[in-house]
Phi, psi and omega in degrees: 000021195258130166266125184276127177102190170071163179305129184283128166258124173216148187282163187295333187227318190287122179294342180298339186267012181283079181284110178298118187198174179253137176267093182281153185295341178301328179294325180283330186277308187259340178073168176233113186291123177202106184285337186263340188290143179257034182274203182269114184305319182292343179248035177067030180065024176271144180269137182245119179208155178061030176262118186280313181204154182227149175218149181270126181243147179224174175056225188296320181296321178293314181298321180297321178292321181290334184285349180273102186301330182300340183289349184259004185300314183292317179297317181292320179298321179296316179293312187288336176300320179288324178297317184279351184298328180290337179269328185258092190235026180292146176275155177298146180287145178302326179300318181290312183290327178296324179294333179297317182301312182294312182298315184293321178299316181294316184289319180291322176296332180274359177086015178291135180274120183232126174236124187308307183298329184274337188251335189299313184297312181298323178292319184291317188287359175299339181275348189292325180298311179292321181302321188255006185303320182254017184289147178295326178232087186302320183290324176293317177300318179298316179298318179294320179296314181293322178295324178294316176300314182299314182295314180294320179294321178299314181297315185287324188268341184306318182282351187265110178232279182268067180238171181288166176306317184296318179295315178302316183293316181298314181294321176301310182293320178295324176297317177296318180296320178296319178296316181296323180295327183258006187298312181299317179298314181297314181298317180292317180296315180294323183302323182298327187254359190295314184297316178298321179297315181298318180294327177294316177296321180298317180297317180290323178296313180299320179297324181290335181297325182272358179251280183250352185090177180233149182264122178243139184241145180055037175061026178245000000 
């Protein structure tokens, strides 16, 4: 599921969201506007997880890292998900939300521990493999799919804190259902703007190389 490079988006708990990537300084400099994301504000609201080590690069080594457009896929998907949200406004299907009621009652009755913020993303991204199987650019599609899951889950789970297992589960499942309903729209909408977004990040990253350098993680 990996886009190589770029500011890492990773979920707070689920290891599936450990996108091996580089945190380029452009994310720190220009940011990624996202009012709903629960990520790191200083890193453009991107979530950082599963990053083993980071190093600051400058000059030629920094420029070489910035020149790889693929490193910006995750950052662009995060930004464009919020841009496309005004266009992609479908409601979750009753079939999907009805299944949540049955599943959540059974799991909570069985004593399963469910926390909306921790479970929603992993549940949602199960559709990404099929969604992107025939895509012209699978890694870009994967980034868009995961960003859509992330955005919908943030919106749905943000108000849920001290609630019962059942409420956490329902909101978690509803967030996943909402993302799935809007997935085709989001992927198509983001695709139109993706190249321009990547070039914008590349320009800011390159500019940062001659000033303070850029931060790359896990050798990406």
